[in-house]
C-alpha positions in Angstrom: -1.8 -89.0 11.1 0.9 -89.2 13.8 3.5 -91.9 13.3 3.4 -93.3 16.9 2.2 -96.8 16.3 4.4 -99.7 15.4 1.7 -101.0 13.1 2.3 -100.1 9.4 -0.9 -99.3 7.6 0.6 -100.0 4.2 1.5 -103.5 5.3 -2.1 -104.3 6.2 -3.9 -102.3 3.5 -3.1 -102.2 -0.2 -3.0 -98.4 -1.0 -2.4 -98.8 -4.7 -6.0 -99.6 -5.2 -7.0 -96.0 -4.4 -7.0 -93.5 -7.2 -5.7 -90.6 -5.2 -2.8 -92.7 -4.0 -2.0 -93.7 -7.5 -1.5 -90.0 -8.5 0.5 -89.4 -5.4 3.0 -92.2 -5.9 3.8 -91.3 -9.5 7.3 -89.9 -9.7 6.8 -88.3 -13.1 4.3 -85.9 -11.6 7.0 -84.6 -9.2 9.3 -84.0 -12.1 6.8 -81.9 -13.9 6.1 -79.8 -10.8 9.8 -79.3 -10.3 10.3 -78.1 -13.9 7.4 -75.7 -13.6 8.8 -74.2 -10.4 12.3 -74.0 -11.9 10.9 -72.1 -14.9 8.9 -69.9 -12.6 11.9 -69.1 -10.5 14.0 -68.3 -13.6 11.2 -66.0 -15.0 10.9 -64.3 -11.6 14.6 -63.8 -11.3 14.6 -62.3 -14.8 11.8 -60.0 -13.9 13.7 -58.7 -10.9 16.4 -57.3 -13.3 13.9 -55.7 -15.6 13.9 -51.8 -15.7 11.3 -50.1 -13.5 10.4 -46.5 -13.8 10.0 -44.8 -10.4 7.0 -42.5 -10.1 5.5 -39.9 -7.8 1.8 -40.0 -7.6 -0.6 -37.3 -6.6 -4.3 -36.5 -6.6 -5.8 -33.2 -7.6 -8.4 -31.5 -9.7 -8.7 -29.6 -13.0 -8.4 -25.8 -12.7 -7.4 -22.8 -14.9 -3.8 -21.9 -15.6 -4.3 -18.2 -15.3 -5.7 -17.0 -11.9 -7.9 -14.5 -13.7 -9.6 -17.4 -15.6 -10.6 -19.4 -12.6 -14.0 -19.6 -11.1 -14.6 -16.5 -8.9 -17.3 -15.5 -6.5 -18.6 -12.0 -6.8 -18.8 -10.3 -3.4 -20.8 -7.3 -2.4 -18.6 -4.4 -1.1 -21.6 -3.0 0.9 -24.2 -4.5 3.1 -27.7 -4.6 1.6 -30.9 -6.3 0.8 -31.7 -8.1 -2.5 -34.2 -6.3 -4.6 -34.0 -7.9 -8.0 -32.1 -10.5 -9.9 -31.2 -9.8 -13.6 -29.6 -13.2 -14.4 -30.3 -16.9 -14.0 -28.0 -19.8 -13.2 -26.5 -21.2 -16.4 -26.8 -17.9 -18.2 -23.8 -16.4 -20.1 -23.0 -12.8 -19.2 -20.7 -10.2 -20.6 -18.4 -7.9 -18.7 -20.4 -5.1 -17.1 -23.8 -6.8 -17.3 -26.0 -6.2 -14.3 -26.4 -9.2 -12.1 -28.2 -8.0 -9.1 -29.8 -4.9 -7.6 -29.6 -4.3 -3.9 -30.9 -1.6 -1.5 -29.3 0.0 1.6 -29.9 -1.4 5.1 -27.9 1.2 7.0 -29.9 4.3 8.2 -27.0 6.5 7.4 -27.7 6.1 3.6 -31.6 6.0 3.7 -32.0 9.6 2.5 -33.0 9.5 -1.2 -31.6 13.1 -1.5 -28.3 12.2 0.1 -26.1 13.3 -2.8 -28.0 16.6 -3.3 -27.7 17.5 0.4 -24.0 16.6 0.4 -23.5 18.8 -2.6 -25.3 21.7 -1.0 -23.1 21.4 2.1 -20.0 21.5 -0.2 -21.3 24.7 -1.9 -21.9 26.4 1.5 -18.4 25.4 2.6 -17.0 26.9 -0.6 -18.7 30.2 0.1 -17.4 30.2 3.6 -13.9 29.4 2.3 -14.1 32.3 -0.2 -15.0 34.6 2.7 -12.0 33.5 4.7 -9.8 34.0 1.7 -11.1 37.5 1.1 -10.7 38.3 4.8 -7.1 37.2 4.6 -6.5 39.4 1.6 -8.0 42.4 3.3 -5.9 41.9 6.4 -2.8 41.6 4.1 -3.7 44.9 2.6 -4.3 46.4 6.0 -0.9 45.1 7.3 0.8 46.6 4.2 -0.9 49.9 4.7 0.1 50.0 8.4 3.7 49.2 7.5 3.7 52.0 4.9 2.1 54.5 7.3 4.6 53.5 10.0 7.4 54.1 7.5 6.2 57.6 6.7 5.5 58.4 10.4 9.0 57.3 11.3 10.5 59.4 8.5 8.5 62.4 9.8 9.7 61.8 13.4 13.3 61.3 12.2 13.1 64.7 10.4 11.9 66.2 13.7 14.8 64.5 15.5 17.3 65.9 12.9 15.7 69.4 13.3 16.0 69.1 17.1 19.7 68.2 16.8 20.3 71.1 14.4 18.4 73.5 16.7 20.5 72.3 19.7 23.6 72.9 17.7 22.4 76.4 16.6 21.4 77.3 20.2 24.8 76.1 21.5 26.6 78.4 19.0 24.3 81.3 20.0 25.1 80.6 23.7 28.8 80.6 23.0 28.4 83.9 21.1 26.4 85.4 24.0 29.0 84.2 26.5 31.7 85.8 24.3 29.8 89.0 24.2 29.6 88.9 28.1 33.3 88.5 28.3 33.8 91.4 25.8 31.2 93.6 27.7 33.0 92.9 31.0 36.3 94.0 29.6 34.8 97.1 28.1 33.1 97.9 31.4 36.3 97.4 33.3 38.2 99.7 30.9 35.4 102.3 30.9 35.3 102.2 34.7 39.1 102.8 34.8 38.9 105.6 32.4 36.0 107.1 34.3 37.9 107.0 37.6 40.8 108.8 35.9 38.3 111.4 34.6 38.9 110.6 31.0 35.3 109.5 30.2 32.0 110.6 31.4 29.9 108.7 33.9 27.2 108.2 31.2 29.7 106.1 29.2 30.3 103.9 32.2 26.6 103.5 32.7 26.1 102.6 29.0 28.8 99.9 29.2 27.3 98.6 32.4 23.9 98.4 30.7 25.5 96.6 27.7 27.1 94.1 30.2 23.7 93.4 31.8 22.1 92.9 28.3 24.8 90.4 27.5 24.3 88.5 30.7 20.5 88.5 30.1 21.1 87.2 26.5 23.3 84.3 27.9 20.5 83.3 30.2 18.0 83.5 27.3 20.3 81.3 25.1 20.6 78.7 27.8 16.8 78.5 28.1 16.6 78.1 24.3 19.3 75.4 24.4 17.4 73.5 27.2 14.2 73.8 25.2 15.9 72.4 22.1 17.2 69.5 24.1 13.7 68.8 25.3 12.5 68.9 21.8 15.2 66.3 20.9 14.0 64.0 23.7 10.4 64.5 22.6 11.3 63.5 19.1 13.0 60.4 20.3 10.0 59.5 22.5 7.7 60.1 19.5 9.8 57.7 17.4 9.5 55.0 20.1 5.8 55.7 20.5 5.3 55.4 16.7 7.1 52.1 16.6 5.2 50.7 19.6 1.8 51.9 18.3 2.2 50.6 14.8 3.7 47.4 16.0 0.6 46.8 18.2 -1.7 47.6 15.2 0.3 45.3 12.8 0.4 42.5 15.4 -3.3 42.8 15.9 -3.9 42.7 12.2 -1.5 39.7 11.8 -3.3 37.9 14.7 -6.6 38.5 12.9 -5.0 37.2 9.7 -3.8 34.0 11.3 -7.2 33.5 12.9 -8.7 33.9 9.4 -6.1 31.5 8.0 -6.9 29.0 10.7 -10.6 29.3 9.8 -9.7 29.0 6.1 -7.7 25.8 6.6 -10.3 24.3 8.9 -13.0 25.1 6.3 -10.8 23.5 3.6 -10.5 20.4 5.7 -14.2 20.3 6.2 -14.8 20.8 2.5 -12.4 18.0 1.7 -14.2 15.7 4.1 -17.5 16.6 2.6 -16.1 16.1 -0.9 -14.8 12.7 0.2 -18.2 11.8 1.7 -19.9 12.9 -1.5 -17.5 10.8 -3.6 -18.1 7.8 -1.3 -21.8 8.3 -1.5 -21.6 8.5 -5.2 -19.5 5.4 -5.5 -21.7 3.6 -3.0 -24.8 4.4 -4.9 -23.2 2.7 -8.0 -22.5 -0.3 -5.8 -26.2 -1.0 -5.5 -26.0 -2.6 -8.9 -23.6 -5.6 -8.9 -22.1 -6.1 -12.3 -20.0 -8.9 -13.9 -16.3 -8.2 -13.6 -15.7 -10.3 -16.8 -17.6 -12.4 -19.2 -18.4 -15.9 -18.1 -20.9 -18.5 -17.1 -23.2 -18.1 -14.1 -22.5 -21.2 -12.1 -24.6 -20.7 -9.0 -26.4 -18.0 -7.1 -24.9 -18.1 -3.6 -27.6 -15.8 -2.2 -31.2 -16.2 -3.1 -34.6 -14.7 -2.4 -35.9 -11.2 -2.7 -35.6 -9.2 0.5 -32.7 -11.3 1.9 -30.1 -9.2 3.7 -26.3 -9.8 3.8 -23.2 -8.2 5.2 -20.2 -6.6 3.4 -18.0 -9.1 1.7 -20.7 -11.7 1.3 -20.4 -13.9 -1.8 -23.3 -13.3 -4.1 -22.8 -15.4 -7.2 -20.2 -17.6 -8.7 -19.0 -17.0 -12.3 -16.7 -19.2 -14.5 -15.0 -17.7 -17.5 -15.9 -19.3 -20.8 -12.5 -19.2 -22.4 -9.6 -20.5 -20.2 -6.5 -22.6 -20.4 -6.8 -25.9 -18.6 -4.4 -26.9 -15.8 -4.2 -29.5 -13.1 -3.6 -28.6 -9.5 -2.3 -31.7 -7.6 -0.8 -32.3 -4.2 2.2 -34.4 -3.3 3.7 -35.6 0.0 6.6 -33.6 1.4 9.0 -36.5 0.9 8.4 -36.4 -2.8 8.8 -32.6 -3.2 12.5 -32.5 -4.0 11.9 -34.9 -7.0 9.6 -32.4 -8.8 10.9 -29.5 -10.8 9.3 -26.9 -13.1 9.5 -27.9 -16.8 9.5 -31.6 -16.2 7.0 -34.0 -17.9 4.2 -35.7 -16.0 1.4 -38.1 -16.9 -2.3 -37.5 -16.0 -5.5 -39.6 -15.7 -8.7 -37.7 -15.7 -11.8 -38.9 -13.8 -14.4 -40.3 -16.3 -11.8 -41.1 -19.0 -10.9 -44.9 -19.0 -7.2 -45.5 -18.6 -5.0 -48.5 -18.1 -1.8 -47.6 -16.2 1.1 -49.9 -15.4 3.1 -48.5 -12.6 6.8 -48.8 -13.6 6.1 -49.4 -17.3 4.6 -46.1 -18.6 5.1 -47.2 -22.2 2.4 -49.9 -21.7 -0.1 -47.5 -20.3 -3.2 -46.4 -22.2 -5.5 -43.4 -21.8 -3.1 -41.1 -20.0 -2.3 -37.6 -21.1 0.9 -35.6 -21.0 1.5 -32.5 -18.9 4.3 -30.2 -17.8 5.0 -28.9 -14.4 4.6 -25.1 -14.2 5.1 -24.3 -10.6 5.9 -26.1 -7.3 4.7 -24.5 -4.1 7.3 -23.4 -1.6 4.9 -23.7 1.4 2.8 -26.5 2.6 -1.0 -26.5 2.5 -1.9 -26.5 6.2 -5.2 -28.3 5.6 -3.9 -31.0 3.3 -0.4 -31.4 4.8 1.0 -31.6 1.3 2.6 -29.3 -1.3 0.8 -27.9 -4.3 2.0 -28.6 -7.9 0.5 -26.8 -10.9 0.6 -28.6 -14.2 -0.3 -27.4 -17.7 -0.9 -29.2 -21.0 2.1 -30.5 -22.8 1.8 -29.1 -26.4 3.9 -32.0 -27.8 1.5 -34.7 -26.4 -2.0 -35.7 -27.1 -4.4 -32.8 -26.4 -6.5 -33.0 -23.3 -10.2 -33.7 -23.7 -12.3 -30.7 -24.6 -15.2 -31.6 -22.4 -13.1 -31.5 -19.2 -14.6 -29.1 -16.7 -12.9 -27.2 -13.9 -13.2 -29.1 -10.6 -12.9 -32.6 -12.2 -10.6 -35.0 -10.4 -7.3 -36.0 -11.8 -4.4 -38.3 -10.9 -0.8 -37.4 -11.7 2.2 -39.6 -12.1 5.6 -37.9 -12.3 8.1 -40.3 -14.1 11.5 -40.4 -12.4 14.6 -42.6 -13.0 14.7 -46.2 -14.3 15.9 -48.7 -11.7 15.8 -52.6 -11.5 12.7 -54.2 -10.2 14.5 -55.8 -7.3 15.8 -52.4 -6.2 12.3 -50.9 -6.3 11.0 -53.9 -4.2 13.8 -53.4 -1.7 13.1 -49.6 -1.5 9.4 -50.2 -0.9 10.0 -52.8 1.8 12.4 -50.4 3.7 10.1 -47.3 3.1 12.9 -45.3 1.3 11.9 -42.4 -1.0 12.6 -42.6 -4.7 16.1 -41.8 -5.8 17.1 -38.1 -5.7 18.5 -36.8 -8.9 19.6 -33.6 -10.6 17.1 -32.8 -13.4 18.0 -31.8 -16.9 17.7 -28.2 -17.9 14.0 -27.5 -17.9 12.1 -25.4 -20.3 11.9 -22.6 -17.8 15.6 -22.5 -17.4 16.1 -22.6 -21.2 13.9 -19.6 -21.6 15.8 -17.7 -18.8 19.1 -18.5 -20.5 17.9 -17.3 -23.9 16.6 -14.1 -22.4 19.8 -13.5 -20.5 21.8 -14.0 -23.8 19.6 -11.5 -25.5 
């Protein structure tokens, strides 16, 4: 009621008669309220100075610590059509057990005698290859024979050349002897002619000397002819050597050309045989892929492809298998602002979905139903889909064991315990949106193991 009137209500009406006014006008009641508020303020002030444990929270799910122990989807390496299932969902299989039989859907592999025909092609190529090898060997023998024959022919021609040189030398000597005889015959003829003019010798003697001179001249001409003939034989011997070299070089070159042609055919046949062997091996391996087997023992979670006659492509997921024995771990995700606060080897608290837990943020000692864990790895790259960093946590052997009935894929909440700070500081940090205090962690278990290994 606004106090704008000069009339006083309490002067005209006795308010003490009313019960509510009686409680309002009691001064003892104000004293009690003041005491309660004072005590509340003191308690609140005391609470502000209590220690508060900063935490980093995250949400994740249960997984396996070893990548080989996690649920995996078996994929088909080839395209095919489902013919028969050998397992059911929920069934336990061993490594190598047949899960599914598929058939080919590509016309290239329809032939039921594909392997036999491929093997026959390989056999034919082997025979062809052997033929080329034998042909190369024969040509090598032919080349060696031609080289040996050329060597003998050249030796024979060289002998003729030597003989021609020797004959030229002999004919030259004979020519010089004939020319010497001509000189002697001319001198004897001149002396005989002088003596015949003086009357000391008969004319028959002069005629005999003249005849001897004519014979000597004729012999010189004959020796010159022999010398020219010998020189022609020398030239013929040289021509024969060149002819032998050219002829045998042509034969050897032709044989070598045939040899290289045979080698080319041999290498080409070897390449074709290798390709056929590769195709045969691929066909053989592909035929084994028609039966999809379990890569390891485990539990058949779900058949991702169903129905007889259903077709699928290469790389299609067929069935999901979860190993029976595996080490539990928790995969959680934290905000980028909290990443520098997490380090491998540090302890962490977990709450699993389905297990009742009472957790007091800031006072972990008062919490109930949480389990201990240890950080194994902190991702160095951000998950593009979640926009957070991945943290892998394993069971802390010194804490209470994790529940045995936890299954992979169950949800989990994680709380990493950081430094202790006053409550007022934590409130001030939250109001201003500051991150938890950065700190240098103590030596983690991982670092301890590294140091011990380095010392050894």
